[in-house]
Every structure is written in structure tokens, then in C-alpha cells.
C-alpha positions as a Markdown table, in Angstrom:
| # | Residue | x | y | z |
|---|---|---|---|---|
| 1 | Met | 53.6 | 2.5 | -42.3 |
| 2 | Ile | 50.4 | 1.3 | -40.6 |
| 3 | Arg | 47.1 | 2.4 | -42.1 |
| 4 | Val | 43.4 | 2.0 | -41.2 |
| 5 | Thr | 42.0 | -0.5 | -43.7 |
| 6 | Glu | 38.4 | -0.8 | -42.4 |
| 7 | Ile | 36.1 | 1.1 | -40.2 |
| 8 | Asp | 32.6 | 0.7 | -38.8 |
| 9 | Thr | 30.7 | 3.5 | -37.0 |
| 10 | Phe | 27.3 | 2.8 | -35.5 |
| 11 | Ile | 24.9 | 3.9 | -32.8 |
| 12 | Val | 23.4 | 1.6 | -30.1 |
| 13 | Asp | 20.4 | 2.7 | -28.1 |
| 14 | Ile | 20.2 | 1.2 | -24.6 |
| 15 | Pro | 17.5 | 2.0 | -22.0 |
| 16 | Thr | 18.4 | 3.5 | -18.7 |
| 17 | Ile | 17.4 | 1.8 | -15.4 |
| 18 | Arg | 15.3 | 4.9 | -14.5 |
| 19 | Pro | 14.6 | 8.4 | -15.8 |
| 20 | His | 17.7 | 10.5 | -15.5 |
| 21 | Val | 16.6 | 14.1 | -14.9 |
| 22 | Leu | 18.9 | 17.0 | -15.8 |
| 23 | Ala | 18.3 | 20.7 | -16.0 |
| 24 | Met | 18.0 | 20.6 | -19.8 |
| 25 | Ala | 16.5 | 17.1 | -20.5 |
| 26 | Thr | 15.2 | 13.9 | -19.0 |
| 27 | Met | 17.0 | 10.8 | -20.3 |
| 28 | Arg | 15.3 | 7.4 | -20.6 |
| 29 | Ser | 17.9 | 5.8 | -22.8 |
| 30 | Gln | 21.4 | 6.5 | -23.9 |
| 31 | Ser | 22.6 | 6.6 | -27.5 |
| 32 | Ile | 26.2 | 5.5 | -27.8 |
| 33 | Val | 28.3 | 5.9 | -30.9 |
| 34 | Leu | 30.9 | 3.1 | -31.3 |
| 35 | Val | 33.8 | 2.9 | -33.7 |
| 36 | Arg | 35.6 | -0.3 | -34.7 |
| 37 | Leu | 38.6 | 0.0 | -37.0 |
| 38 | Arg | 41.1 | -2.5 | -38.3 |
| 39 | Thr | 44.7 | -1.6 | -39.2 |
| 40 | Ser | 46.9 | -3.0 | -41.9 |
| 41 | Asp | 48.8 | -5.1 | -39.3 |
| 42 | Gly | 45.5 | -6.9 | -38.4 |
| 43 | Ile | 44.7 | -5.2 | -35.1 |
| 44 | Glu | 41.3 | -4.0 | -34.2 |
| 45 | Gly | 40.8 | -0.9 | -32.1 |
| 46 | Ile | 37.5 | 0.3 | -30.5 |
| 47 | Gly | 36.3 | 3.7 | -29.4 |
| 48 | Glu | 33.2 | 5.5 | -28.2 |
| 49 | Gly | 31.7 | 8.9 | -28.6 |
| 50 | Thr | 28.7 | 9.6 | -26.4 |
| 51 | Thr | 26.8 | 12.8 | -25.5 |
| 52 | Ile | 24.0 | 13.5 | -23.1 |
| 53 | Gly | 20.4 | 14.2 | -24.1 |
| 54 | Gly | 20.9 | 14.5 | -27.9 |
| 55 | Leu | 21.5 | 18.2 | -28.7 |
| 56 | Ser | 20.1 | 19.6 | -25.5 |
| 57 | Tyr | 23.5 | 19.3 | -23.7 |
| 58 | Gly | 26.0 | 20.4 | -26.3 |
| 59 | Asp | 26.6 | 20.9 | -30.0 |
| 60 | Glu | 27.1 | 17.3 | -31.0 |
| 61 | Ser | 24.4 | 14.7 | -31.4 |
| 62 | Pro | 24.9 | 10.9 | -31.8 |
| 63 | Glu | 23.8 | 11.2 | -35.4 |
| 64 | Gly | 26.2 | 14.1 | -36.0 |
| 65 | Ile | 29.1 | 12.2 | -34.4 |
| 66 | Lys | 28.6 | 9.3 | -36.7 |
| 67 | Leu | 28.3 | 11.6 | -39.8 |
| 68 | Ala | 31.4 | 13.5 | -38.9 |
| 69 | Ile | 33.5 | 10.3 | -38.5 |
| 70 | Asp | 32.1 | 8.6 | -41.7 |
| 71 | Thr | 32.1 | 11.6 | -44.0 |
| 72 | Tyr | 35.0 | 13.8 | -42.8 |
| 73 | Ile | 37.4 | 11.9 | -40.5 |
| 74 | Ala | 37.6 | 8.5 | -42.2 |
| 75 | Pro | 39.0 | 9.9 | -45.5 |
| 76 | Val | 41.7 | 11.7 | -43.5 |
| 77 | Leu | 42.6 | 8.5 | -41.7 |
| 78 | Ala | 43.2 | 6.7 | -45.0 |
| 79 | Ser | 46.3 | 8.9 | -45.6 |
| 80 | Cys | 47.8 | 8.6 | -42.1 |
| 81 | Asn | 50.4 | 6.4 | -40.4 |
| 82 | Val | 48.0 | 5.6 | -37.5 |
| 83 | Ser | 50.8 | 4.1 | -35.3 |
| 84 | Arg | 51.6 | 7.8 | -34.7 |
| 85 | Val | 48.4 | 8.7 | -32.9 |
| 86 | Ala | 49.2 | 12.3 | -32.0 |
| 87 | Ala | 50.3 | 13.1 | -35.5 |
| 88 | Thr | 47.2 | 11.5 | -36.9 |
| 89 | Met | 44.9 | 13.5 | -34.6 |
| 90 | Glu | 46.8 | 16.7 | -35.5 |
| 91 | Lys | 46.1 | 16.1 | -39.2 |
| 92 | Ile | 42.5 | 15.3 | -38.5 |
| 93 | Gly | 42.3 | 18.7 | -36.6 |
| 94 | Lys | 43.4 | 20.5 | -39.8 |
| 95 | Tyr | 40.5 | 19.2 | -41.8 |
| 96 | Val | 37.8 | 18.9 | -39.1 |
| 97 | Ala | 37.0 | 21.8 | -36.8 |
| 98 | Gly | 35.4 | 21.2 | -33.4 |
| 99 | Asn | 33.6 | 17.8 | -33.2 |
| 100 | His | 35.4 | 17.0 | -30.0 |
| 101 | Ile | 33.3 | 13.9 | -29.3 |
| 102 | Ala | 33.8 | 12.4 | -32.7 |
| 103 | Lys | 37.5 | 13.0 | -32.5 |
| 104 | Cys | 37.6 | 11.4 | -29.1 |
| 105 | Ala | 35.9 | 8.2 | -30.4 |
| 106 | Val | 38.5 | 7.9 | -33.2 |
| 107 | Glu | 41.5 | 8.7 | -31.1 |
| 108 | Thr | 40.3 | 6.2 | -28.5 |
| 109 | Ala | 40.1 | 3.5 | -31.1 |
| 110 | Leu | 43.6 | 4.4 | -32.4 |
| 111 | Leu | 45.1 | 4.3 | -28.9 |
| 112 | Asp | 43.3 | 1.0 | -28.2 |
| 113 | Ala | 45.0 | -0.5 | -31.3 |
| 114 | Ala | 48.4 | 1.0 | -30.3 |
| 115 | Gly | 48.2 | -0.5 | -26.8 |
| 116 | Lys | 47.3 | -3.9 | -28.3 |
| 117 | Arg | 50.1 | -3.6 | -30.8 |
| 118 | Leu | 52.6 | -2.9 | -27.9 |
| 119 | Gly | 51.0 | -5.2 | -25.4 |
| 120 | Val | 50.5 | -2.5 | -22.8 |
| 121 | Pro | 47.4 | -0.8 | -21.2 |
| 122 | Leu | 46.4 | 2.5 | -22.6 |
| 123 | Ser | 47.4 | 4.2 | -19.3 |
| 124 | Asp | 51.1 | 3.5 | -20.3 |
| 125 | Leu | 50.6 | 5.5 | -23.5 |
| 126 | Val | 48.7 | 8.6 | -22.3 |
| 127 | Gly | 50.0 | 9.2 | -18.8 |
| 128 | Gly | 53.4 | 7.4 | -18.4 |
| 129 | Gly | 51.8 | 4.6 | -16.4 |
| 130 | Arg | 49.2 | 4.3 | -13.8 |
| 131 | Val | 49.6 | 5.5 | -10.2 |
| 132 | Arg | 46.4 | 3.8 | -9.0 |
| 133 | Asp | 44.4 | 0.7 | -9.9 |
| 134 | Arg | 41.1 | 1.9 | -8.5 |
| 135 | Phe | 39.3 | 5.1 | -7.6 |
| 136 | Pro | 36.1 | 6.3 | -6.0 |
| 137 | Val | 33.0 | 6.6 | -8.2 |
| 138 | Ala | 30.2 | 9.0 | -7.5 |
| 139 | Trp | 26.5 | 8.1 | -8.2 |
| 140 | Thr | 24.1 | 10.7 | -9.6 |
| 141 | Leu | 20.8 | 11.0 | -7.9 |
| 142 | Ala | 18.6 | 12.4 | -10.6 |
| 143 | Ser | 15.0 | 11.2 | -10.1 |
| 144 | Gly | 14.0 | 14.7 | -8.8 |
| 145 | Asn | 12.1 | 13.2 | -5.9 |
| 146 | Thr | 13.7 | 13.6 | -2.5 |
| 147 | Ala | 12.4 | 10.4 | -0.9 |
| 148 | Thr | 13.3 | 8.4 | -4.0 |
| 149 | Asp | 16.8 | 9.8 | -4.0 |
| 150 | Ile | 17.4 | 9.1 | -0.3 |
| 151 | Ala | 16.2 | 5.5 | -0.7 |
| 152 | Glu | 18.5 | 5.1 | -3.8 |
| 153 | Ala | 21.5 | 6.6 | -1.9 |
| 154 | Glu | 20.9 | 4.3 | 1.1 |
| 155 | Ala | 20.8 | 1.3 | -1.2 |
| 156 | Met | 24.1 | 2.3 | -2.7 |
| 157 | Leu | 25.7 | 2.7 | 0.7 |
| 158 | Glu | 24.3 | -0.7 | 1.8 |
| 159 | Lys | 25.8 | -2.3 | -1.3 |
| 160 | Arg | 29.1 | -0.5 | -0.7 |
| 161 | Arg | 29.0 | 0.7 | -4.3 |
| 162 | His | 29.0 | 4.5 | -3.8 |
| 163 | Ser | 29.6 | 6.9 | -1.0 |
| 164 | Ile | 29.7 | 10.1 | -3.1 |
| 165 | Phe | 26.4 | 11.4 | -4.5 |
| 166 | Lys | 25.8 | 14.2 | -7.0 |
| 167 | Leu | 22.4 | 15.7 | -7.3 |
| 168 | Lys | 21.1 | 17.2 | -10.5 |
| 169 | Ile | 19.4 | 20.5 | -9.8 |
| 170 | Gly | 18.4 | 23.7 | -11.6 |
| 171 | Lys | 14.9 | 23.0 | -12.9 |
| 172 | Arg | 13.1 | 24.2 | -9.8 |
| 173 | Thr | 13.4 | 27.4 | -7.8 |
| 174 | Val | 16.7 | 27.9 | -5.9 |
| 175 | Lys | 14.8 | 27.6 | -2.6 |
| 176 | Asp | 13.2 | 24.3 | -3.6 |
| 177 | Asp | 16.4 | 22.9 | -5.0 |
| 178 | Val | 18.4 | 23.7 | -1.8 |
| 179 | Ala | 15.7 | 22.2 | 0.3 |
| 180 | His | 15.9 | 19.0 | -1.7 |
| 181 | Val | 19.7 | 18.9 | -1.3 |
| 182 | Ala | 19.6 | 19.7 | 2.4 |
| 183 | Ala | 17.1 | 16.9 | 3.1 |
| 184 | Ile | 19.3 | 14.4 | 1.4 |
| 185 | Lys | 22.4 | 15.6 | 3.1 |
| 186 | Lys | 20.7 | 15.5 | 6.5 |
| 187 | Ala | 19.5 | 11.9 | 5.9 |
| 188 | Leu | 23.0 | 10.7 | 4.8 |
| 189 | Gly | 25.0 | 12.7 | 7.2 |
| 190 | Asp | 28.8 | 12.1 | 7.4 |
| 191 | Arg | 28.4 | 8.7 | 5.7 |
| 192 | Ala | 28.5 | 10.3 | 2.2 |
| 193 | Ser | 29.7 | 13.3 | 0.3 |
| 194 | Val | 26.8 | 15.3 | -1.3 |
| 195 | Arg | 27.5 | 17.5 | -4.3 |
| 196 | Val | 25.3 | 19.3 | -6.9 |
| 197 | Asp | 25.4 | 19.9 | -10.6 |
| 198 | Val | 23.3 | 22.8 | -11.8 |
| 199 | Asn | 24.2 | 22.2 | -15.5 |
| 200 | Gln | 24.3 | 26.0 | -16.2 |
| 201 | Gly | 20.8 | 26.4 | -14.9 |
| 202 | Trp | 21.3 | 29.5 | -12.7 |
| 203 | Ser | 21.9 | 33.2 | -13.2 |
| 204 | Glu | 24.7 | 34.7 | -11.3 |
| 205 | Thr | 22.2 | 36.2 | -8.8 |
| 206 | Asp | 20.6 | 32.8 | -8.3 |
| 207 | Ala | 24.0 | 31.2 | -7.9 |
| 208 | Asp | 25.0 | 33.7 | -5.3 |
| 209 | Arg | 22.0 | 32.8 | -3.2 |
| 210 | Gly | 22.2 | 29.1 | -3.9 |
| 211 | Met | 25.9 | 28.6 | -3.2 |
| 212 | Ala | 25.6 | 30.3 | 0.2 |
| 213 | Met | 22.6 | 28.2 | 1.1 |
| 214 | Leu | 24.2 | 25.0 | -0.2 |
| 215 | Ala | 27.3 | 25.6 | 1.9 |
| 216 | Asp | 25.2 | 25.9 | 5.0 |
| 217 | Ala | 23.5 | 22.6 | 4.1 |
| 218 | Gly | 26.8 | 20.8 | 4.0 |
| 219 | Cys | 27.1 | 20.4 | 0.3 |
| 220 | Asp | 30.8 | 19.9 | -0.8 |
| 221 | Leu | 30.8 | 21.5 | -4.3 |
| 222 | Val | 28.7 | 23.1 | -7.0 |
| 223 | Glu | 29.3 | 22.1 | -10.6 |
| 224 | Gln | 28.8 | 24.6 | -13.4 |
| 225 | Pro | 26.2 | 26.9 | -11.7 |
| 226 | Val | 26.1 | 29.4 | -14.6 |
| 227 | Gly | 26.5 | 29.3 | -18.4 |
| 228 | Arg | 29.6 | 27.9 | -19.9 |
| 229 | His | 30.7 | 31.3 | -21.3 |
| 230 | Ala | 30.1 | 33.2 | -18.1 |
| 231 | Leu | 33.7 | 33.1 | -16.9 |
| 232 | Pro | 33.6 | 36.5 | -15.2 |
| 233 | Ala | 30.6 | 35.4 | -13.2 |
| 234 | Met | 32.4 | 32.2 | -12.2 |
| 235 | Thr | 35.3 | 34.2 | -11.1 |
| 236 | Arg | 33.2 | 36.5 | -9.0 |
| 237 | Leu | 31.3 | 33.6 | -7.5 |
| 238 | Ser | 34.5 | 31.7 | -6.7 |
| 239 | Ala | 35.9 | 34.7 | -4.9 |
| 240 | Arg | 32.8 | 35.2 | -2.8 |
| 241 | His | 32.1 | 31.7 | -1.6 |
| 242 | Ser | 34.0 | 29.1 | 0.3 |
| 243 | Ile | 32.1 | 26.2 | -1.4 |
| 244 | Pro | 34.2 | 25.4 | -4.5 |
| 245 | Ile | 32.9 | 25.7 | -8.1 |
| 246 | Met | 33.7 | 22.8 | -10.4 |
| 247 | Ala | 34.0 | 23.7 | -14.1 |
| 248 | Asp | 32.3 | 21.3 | -16.5 |
| 249 | Glu | 30.5 | 22.6 | -19.6 |
| 250 | Ser | 32.9 | 25.6 | -19.7 |
| 251 | Leu | 35.8 | 23.2 | -20.1 |
| 252 | His | 36.4 | 22.1 | -23.7 |
| 253 | Gly | 40.1 | 21.4 | -23.8 |
| 254 | Pro | 43.4 | 22.9 | -22.9 |
| 255 | Thr | 42.6 | 26.5 | -24.0 |
| 256 | Asp | 39.5 | 26.7 | -21.8 |
| 257 | Ala | 41.5 | 25.1 | -19.0 |
| 258 | Phe | 44.2 | 27.8 | -19.2 |
| 259 | Asn | 41.7 | 30.6 | -19.4 |
| 260 | Ile | 39.7 | 29.3 | -16.4 |
| 261 | Ala | 42.8 | 28.8 | -14.4 |
| 262 | Ala | 44.2 | 32.2 | -15.3 |
| 263 | Ala | 40.8 | 33.9 | -14.3 |
| 264 | Ala | 40.5 | 31.9 | -11.0 |
| 265 | Gly | 37.1 | 30.8 | -12.3 |
| 266 | Ala | 37.0 | 27.4 | -10.6 |
| 267 | Arg | 38.8 | 25.4 | -8.0 |
| 268 | Ile | 38.0 | 22.0 | -9.5 |
| 269 | Phe | 38.0 | 20.7 | -13.1 |
| 270 | Ala | 35.7 | 18.0 | -14.2 |
| 271 | Ile | 37.8 | 16.4 | -16.9 |
| 272 | Lys | 35.9 | 14.6 | -19.7 |
| 273 | Ile | 37.8 | 12.9 | -22.4 |
| 274 | Ala | 35.0 | 13.5 | -24.9 |
| 275 | Gln | 34.4 | 17.1 | -24.1 |
| 276 | Ser | 38.2 | 17.7 | -24.2 |
| 277 | Gly | 38.5 | 16.3 | -27.7 |
| 278 | Gly | 40.2 | 13.0 | -26.7 |
| 279 | Leu | 42.6 | 11.5 | -24.1 |
| 280 | Leu | 45.6 | 13.4 | -25.3 |
| 281 | Ser | 43.9 | 16.7 | -24.9 |
| 282 | Ala | 42.4 | 15.7 | -21.6 |
| 283 | Gln | 45.8 | 14.8 | -20.4 |
| 284 | Lys | 46.9 | 18.4 | -21.1 |
| 285 | Val | 43.9 | 19.7 | -19.2 |
| 286 | Gly | 45.0 | 17.7 | -16.2 |
| 287 | Ala | 48.5 | 19.1 | -16.5 |
| 288 | Ile | 47.2 | 22.7 | -16.6 |
| 289 | Ala | 45.1 | 22.0 | -13.5 |
| 290 | Glu | 48.0 | 20.4 | -11.6 |
| 291 | Ala | 50.3 | 23.4 | -12.4 |
| 292 | Ala | 47.5 | 25.9 | -11.3 |
| 293 | Gly | 46.7 | 24.0 | -8.1 |
| 294 | Ile | 43.2 | 23.1 | -9.3 |
| 295 | Gly | 41.7 | 19.9 | -8.0 |
| 296 | Leu | 40.7 | 17.1 | -10.5 |
| 297 | Tyr | 37.5 | 15.1 | -10.8 |
| 298 | Gly | 37.1 | 12.4 | -13.4 |
| 299 | Gly | 33.9 | 13.4 | -15.3 |
| 300 | Thr | 31.6 | 11.4 | -17.6 |
| 301 | Met | 29.3 | 11.9 | -20.5 |
| 302 | Leu | 27.4 | 8.9 | -19.3 |
| 303 | Glu | 29.5 | 6.7 | -21.6 |
| 304 | Gly | 29.0 | 3.0 | -21.9 |
| 305 | Gly | 31.8 | 0.5 | -21.1 |
| 306 | Val | 34.2 | 1.5 | -23.9 |
| 307 | Gly | 34.3 | 5.2 | -23.1 |
| 308 | Thr | 34.3 | 4.5 | -19.4 |
| 309 | Ala | 37.3 | 2.2 | -19.7 |
| 310 | Ala | 39.1 | 4.8 | -21.8 |
| 311 | Ser | 38.5 | 7.5 | -19.1 |
| 312 | Ala | 39.6 | 5.1 | -16.4 |
| 313 | Gln | 42.9 | 4.4 | -18.1 |
| 314 | Leu | 43.7 | 8.1 | -18.3 |
| 315 | Phe | 42.5 | 9.0 | -14.8 |
| 316 | Ala | 44.5 | 6.1 | -13.4 |
| 317 | Ala | 47.6 | 8.0 | -14.5 |
| 318 | Phe | 46.8 | 11.4 | -13.1 |
| 319 | Pro | 49.2 | 12.2 | -10.2 |
| 320 | Lys | 46.3 | 13.5 | -8.1 |
| 321 | Leu | 42.6 | 12.8 | -8.3 |
| 322 | Asp | 41.4 | 14.4 | -5.1 |
| 323 | Trp | 37.7 | 14.6 | -5.9 |
| 324 | Gly | 37.3 | 11.1 | -7.3 |
| 325 | Thr | 35.3 | 10.3 | -10.5 |
| 326 | Glu | 31.9 | 9.9 | -11.9 |
| 327 | Leu | 32.4 | 6.9 | -14.1 |
| 328 | Phe | 29.1 | 5.2 | -13.4 |
| 329 | Gly | 27.8 | 5.3 | -16.9 |
| 330 | Pro | 27.5 | 1.6 | -17.5 |
| 331 | Leu | 25.6 | 1.2 | -14.2 |
| 332 | Leu | 22.9 | 3.5 | -15.5 |
| 333 | Leu | 22.2 | 1.2 | -18.5 |
| 334 | Thr | 19.9 | -1.8 | -18.4 |
| 335 | Glu | 22.2 | -3.9 | -20.6 |
| 336 | Glu | 26.0 | -4.4 | -20.8 |
| 337 | Ile | 27.7 | -4.3 | -24.2 |
| 338 | Leu | 31.1 | -5.6 | -23.1 |
| 339 | Thr | 32.0 | -9.3 | -22.9 |
| 340 | Glu | 33.1 | -8.7 | -19.4 |
| 341 | Pro | 31.6 | -5.8 | -17.4 |
| 342 | Leu | 33.8 | -3.3 | -15.7 |
| 343 | Arg | 34.2 | -4.1 | -12.0 |
| 344 | Tyr | 32.7 | -1.9 | -9.3 |
| 345 | Glu | 33.4 | -2.9 | -5.7 |
| 346 | Glu | 34.0 | -1.3 | -2.3 |
| 347 | Phe | 33.0 | 2.1 | -3.5 |
| 348 | Ala | 35.5 | 2.0 | -6.4 |
| 349 | Leu | 36.0 | 1.2 | -10.1 |
| 350 | Ile | 38.7 | -1.2 | -10.8 |
| 351 | Val | 40.8 | -0.1 | -13.8 |
| 352 | Pro | 41.1 | -2.8 | -16.6 |
| 353 | Glu | 44.5 | -4.5 | -16.8 |
| 354 | Gly | 44.7 | -5.8 | -20.3 |
| 355 | Pro | 46.4 | -4.2 | -23.4 |
| 356 | Gly | 44.8 | -1.2 | -24.9 |
| 357 | Leu | 41.5 | -0.4 | -23.2 |
| 358 | Gly | 41.5 | -3.8 | -21.6 |
| 359 | Val | 37.9 | -4.5 | -22.7 |
| 360 | Ser | 36.1 | -6.1 | -25.7 |
| 361 | Leu | 32.6 | -5.7 | -27.2 |
| 362 | Asp | 29.9 | -8.3 | -27.0 |
| 363 | Lys | 29.0 | -8.8 | -30.7 |
| 364 | Asp | 25.6 | -10.4 | -29.9 |
| 365 | Lys | 24.5 | -7.5 | -27.8 |
| 366 | Leu | 25.7 | -5.0 | -30.4 |
| 367 | Ala | 23.7 | -6.8 | -33.1 |
| 368 | His | 20.6 | -6.5 | -30.9 |
| 369 | Phe | 21.0 | -2.8 | -29.9 |
| 370 | Arg | 22.4 | -1.3 | -33.1 |
| 371 | Arg | 20.0 | 1.3 | -34.3 |
| 372 | Asp | 20.2 | -0.1 | -37.9 |
| 373 | Arg | 19.6 | -3.6 | -36.4 |
| 374 | Thr | 22.4 | -5.0 | -38.7 |
| 375 | Ala | 26.0 | -5.9 | -38.1 |
| 376 | Pro | 27.6 | -5.2 | -41.5 |
| 377 | Val | 31.2 | -6.3 | -42.3 |
| 378 | Leu | 33.7 | -3.5 | -41.7 |
| 379 | His | 33.9 | -1.4 | -44.8 |
| 380 | Ala | 37.0 | -0.3 | -46.5 |
| 381 | Val | 38.5 | 3.2 | -45.8 |
| 382 | Val | 39.0 | 5.1 | -49.0 |
| 383 | Gly | 40.1 | 8.5 | -50.0 |
| 384 | Gly | 42.5 | 10.8 | -48.2 |
| 385 | Asn | 43.8 | 14.3 | -47.9 |
């Protein structure tokens, strides 16, 4: 029986390269929750739990994620055979409701340790093996300024780093937002795919107007135009418009995936491992989408290198990934916390090859960016349920 013997959960705060403007918040830094655990056979696993804009985006904050892991999840881990990751996460679910991001961080660390123990990449554990070694990565244009966004997109095309661009809208009037999108699409033309993310910022009436106008402007998809619980509105909008809706905030795991698919509420799923509650649940979301004929897009919570690597391992194993991914999180940060950064080249992210996640943490960078500005020795896990 393999147990967790030590665990360290901590927050690092890293500035972003520029303000990242969303409908509900403007980010100037990202707060990343990292988990390092050691098992009784001497293996260390790492995981990440990251959200967007504190509590403005969802119901978990960095501080709450750390508290949930340290106070409620760690004692459960002490009684588990953690070589059986699915059984361990099922037991955690019995004692800890919700807290999907916290659970994802812990599950990722357990899977990383399992992959290292077996000497295989995480994609072999969660998807039966990868079907691709690279995939396209979208870049979010979120300055809010049309000229700035066009210049940024042109620079990305020139560097051959991104040819898919997602625009954050929903803070201005529908007319002004669409004008912003249309100007960018006109400037980029057929050289790039332009998409929008409303982050639940529209009413159904606004979405009805906006989606029609965005389709005329050449926009390829609209992400979460209305509130996460407004499934009937999503169904009506999907039926009325040719431009597809992508579900994001409304998609928190397999149950939501089934309900959205059954209601024909979206034609694309933005799968996020954190929002789903972990890689194993996200894999189930992907299976539901595949069975329902719904397109897949690899979403992000703007994770750093650890969470991005975990997402990449899962997405590499999806049979279809027609809409690409959004795994640009590390590129938005001013500093790298991995010993070797993830590779982005020729409009794609290269999936790490090594065992587990295939990445390791830079201890010096962690010591600098830790919120507590210390790097304590891993503390023992005690207790149990």
C-alpha cells in the first residue's frame, strides 16, 4: 500500500505581461496554487490548481483552494492507497463537496507520481495513450483596445506562434463589442481564426443580436454568451444561429456535459481539467461530447506550466480536438516556474514526453514567488477518515 507521507501546498503570485481584461475582472497577475506531495515509495508528484480573477470568475479562490487541500483533503489522503488514483479521488469526493479546482490539483499530483512510478507519460494513464504530440494554441486578445489587439495579433502571426485569436468581450455595448471584433477580423482576414468569449456577459436578447452580427463579421464561435445556468437560453440561441456556441462556465463536469448535450445547448465544449474536477472527470466530459457529436476545445484557467502540462497530456489523448486549445497560460506570465519551459513553435504546443507530467519545478523561482516567501520542508500528512 502506497501512502502520501508529506505534502506542501502554497501560492505563487506572478505578474502578467500586460493587463488581461475580462468581462468580470482585469488581471495584472496570476495566483497559482501548487501542490507537492511525496509518497511512501519516495516519489514526488506535483499538481496545480488555478482560477481566474480571485472570486470574480467562480466560487473558488486561491486562498480557498489551499485551505481546502490542507484542512480537508490532506487528512483523507492519509488513509488512502494513492497508487489507486480513481479510488482515492472517489473517497475524497465523499468527504469534500465541490471544490473542483482543489481536487484537480491533488489528483494531478497523484497522477504525476503514478506516471513516474510506472515510467510512462500521464497521457498513457488518462486516455489510453496520445494520438497527437502537438496541437494548435489560441491566444487571447484582451487589452480592450482595437489597435493594440491588432498589433498584438500581427506580432503573433509574424512569430508563427498563434493563428487562432479569442477576444474577450462583454463589458461594452453589443454594438461596440461587435465593431471591435469586426475591425480585428477585417485586419487579419483569412490568416487567422477569430473567436469571442463573452464570459456570461450578455442577456439572451443581447446574445441574439450579438451572435447574428458576429456571424456577419466572420467570427467563428461565441463562448458562453449567457449565464452558466441559462441552459434554456443557450438551447434557443443554438437553434437560431449558425455560429456555434461553446460552453465554458456552464460546464463543470460530466453531469453538466450530459445535460448540455441532451438539451442541444452548445455545439462545442471548452474542456478545463480544473473546472471539471480533475483529469479523470474531464476525460468523461470528452467522452460525452464525442458520443453526442459535440466538438472539443482544450480550455484553460490561465494555469502556469504544471496545470498546462497536465491539460496537454489529457488533450493529447482525445480522439478528436477539432477546435484546438487555449493552453497559452505560461506565455501570459512574466516569469517561468518550470526548470524547462513548455515548447511553443509553429503555432502549436509540444506535449512533454517524460514520465508523469514530463515537467519539473524550478525551486529557486518558487522560493522567490511564494506568497509566504519561504520554502518550508514538506510537512507530514496526519489524520485520516
